[in-house]
C-alpha positions, -999 to +999 in steps of 0.1 A: -584+384+348-595+399+381-622+426+391-623+443+425-645+473+431-623+497+457-651+522+463-694+530+452-704+567+447-734+571+474-756+592+449-756+574+415-741+537+402-708+546+396-678+526+409-638+526+410-626+490+402-594+475+391-590+450+366-561+427+372-546+403+336-515+391+329-502+425+315-507+445+340-540+468+363-564+484+348-580+514+371-618+519+362-635+536+351-610+536+320-612+548+284-594+527+262-578+546+229-587+527+199-559+508+184-581+494+148-552+480+130-524+477+155-518+512+164-536+543+174-536+569+148-513+592+146-497+586+185-463+572+192-465+542+218-442+559+242-469+589+240-496+562+251-477+547+278-459+580+291-478+614+281-512+603+280-509+570+305-530+543+289-535+514+308-549+489+281-557+498+239-581+482+216-572+462+186-602+450+157-599+414+148-615+421+111-586+447+107-562+428+122-571+396+103-570+411+071-534+434+079-513+426+088-526+382+089-526+357+114-495+342+101-474+376+107-496+380+145-486+348+150-450+351+141-443+385+163-459+364+193-490+380+195-502+420+193-478+427+218-448+413+200-460+433+170-465+463+181-444+468+209-471+478+235-470+457+269-501+469+286-535+449+281-550+448+251-589+444+239-599+428+204-633+433+190-649+405+168-659+423+142-694+425+150-695+463+145-681+457+107-713+431+103-731+464+107-708+490+093-702+462+063-737+457+054-733+460+020-703+444+013-718+408+037-740+381+037-756+367+070-769+336+085-772+316+117-737+299+104-718+334+104-711+357+079-696+358+046-683+392+038-657+408+009-628+428+020-632+465+021-592+464+007-593+440-025-626+420-024-618+392-013-646+366+000-640+358+039-664+333+066-664+344+095-684+319+123-684+322+162-658+295+162-637+309+134-632+346+152-625+327+188-598+310+166-586+343+149-587+364+183-566+332+197-539+345+172-543+379+177-534+370+217-555+399+228-559+400+275-600+407+267-616+394+232-651+400+229-680+372+214-690+375+179-722+395+175-746+417+151-745+451+156-780+462+152-782+493+131-810+525+143-837+525+137-843+492+133-876+475+132-888+451+161-889+419+145-853+425+128-840+432+165-854+401+179-846+376+154-809+396+153-803+391+190-815+353+190-790+349+163-760+367+189-771+347+218-767+313+194-730+325+184-722+333+221-730+299+232-709+288+202-680+312+209-679+302+246-679+267+237-648+272+211-629+294+238-637+267+267-618+243+246-593+260+231-557+277+249-542+306+245-514+307+224-483+332+243-482+322+277-509+352+290-546+343+299-574+357+275-608+368+287-643+362+270-670+388+270-702+385+261-719+414+241-759+427+252-775+433+225-813+442+221-817+475+196-839+502+222-864+478+228-869+473+264-876+437+269-852+428+241-822+441+264-835+430+297-837+391+279-805+400+265-790+411+299-800+384+313-791+358+294-754+372+293-759+369+329-763+338+328-732+328+309-712+338+338-682+355+320-653+370+338-670+403+324-694+415+298-700+441+274-729+462+262-730+467+219-756+480+200-757+518+211-744+550+199-751+541+165-773+570+159-800+567+186-809+597+210-788+603+238-816+600+266-826+565+250-787+550+250-786+560+286-820+548+298-807+513+277-776+516+300-786+516+327-813+491+324-787+467+313-763+476+345-789+470+366-792+438+354-757+426+347-737+410+378-723+439+399-691+420+404-677+419+371-671+451+346-689+464+324-682+474+290-701+505+267-686+498+234-681+524+209-690+554+234-686+583+233-686+621+239-668+632+271-709+636+286-716+607+273-688+582+293-699+604+326-738+595+322-722+557+315-697+558+349-733+572+365-750+540+357-727+515+364-699+516+332-668+504+339-648+507+306-652+526+276-642+531+238-645+556+207-621+569+177-644+600+185-610+618+205-586+607+173-608+609+146-621+645+156-585+656+162-580+650+133-603+670+119-592+696+142-617+694+166-606+693+204-619+686+237-616+704+268-619+711+302-642+743+295-659+730+261-651+721+224-624+739+202-629+740+167-590+751+159-596+760+124-618+790+136-602+820+125-604+832+160-579+811+176-552+826+145-536+845+169-546+830+201-510+823+221-523+808+252-522+769+263-545+746+242-568+739+276-550+762+297-576+758+330-559+720+328-528+721+306-517+683+314-519+666+281-498+677+259-464+706+260-476+737+270-452+754+245-480+740+222-503+774+214-539+775+200-521+795+173-495+768+165-520+744+164-541+760+145-516+767+117-506+728+113-540+722+112-550+746+084-522+737+068-526+701+070-490+690+087-486+657+100-474+673+133-512+692+138-532+657+137-503+641+163-507+670+191-545+671+186-549+633+193-524+633+221-543+658+235-579+644+231-564+615+240-550+626+272-581+645+280-603+614+279-580+596+300-578+628+330-617+627+324-620+595+333-591+592+360-604+625+375-640+606+377-623+577+397-611+604+420-643+616+428-658+582+432-628+570+461-632+610+480-671+609+483-679+640+448-685+625+420-721+637+419-715+671+424-683+669+408-705+657+375-727+681+378-709+710+379-685+698+345-710+684+323-728+715+313-688+726+303-682+695+282-704+701+254-700+740+251-686+753+221-661+777+224 
């Protein structure tokens, strides 16, 4: 993997760059649609490629390991051969599931034993096993195995968890470096900074991750319930320590406003289930604010979904029609709303990149930020 910085904003820490992988180029800052189980929910691959123009999608090691399973993925030639996506893929290692499945797992220094949410069967994830699984899945960028701590989190727990995460990272790096990719394309390992909301732990982790000298780095354990101001503070703190010549990935973030603040702090990559999950519940993100399409006020509104920037879905779809579909629980409603929201997120980071390059990012951000959280 290769990363080049194209330009930097003069008034913030935002930067525009390019990541080159064997499956293609990624222009940063970038948002990655979440395809947890090998699919971005309610969205066709052709829409991802042609309409939304996604450059990279995310999959999840835990979910793909359980279904369809490693044997099927290996027989297909990895995730690219299985789902037909010929652009870059990133896989989350399952560390978030260590957090979200707290009632179904037992964690130790060695790894995590967990029960499947599907059938209750027991499985063991060690750092070495997670590297092997991600080799088989075949993503271009794979994540180190970590624990995502909850919020709130006591200092002592966060500190002990961080020590385990760092031990796991060393084991991940050893296993990764002694094994080879399986399908003829290179793979890259990203470590993950943890430390909850404690400055000293975040600094300790960022310095340790930087010392590992991998090709990219991630920031985890944020957007788990802490106030946005703390998330921004921790993000900026970590970005100031992580190497400037390598891509930085803020995991699981977030709202459009969160993403712009992250870009301003020096983050290059983002992912979040919010655009598709919210779309399926009738919440739409637009350039003028947030729409709950189920509201009665849209029943006879025959304007485009986002009249000010109607570039994300077919303009023939009106608010009134989409409201009808969503209220009637028609599958097409979830599809249109998902394509729209993902299109908006990809437009947002693309516009941010354009503004960074032409030198207007900070003024544009100041202008658009209040609109993004406005409830229409």
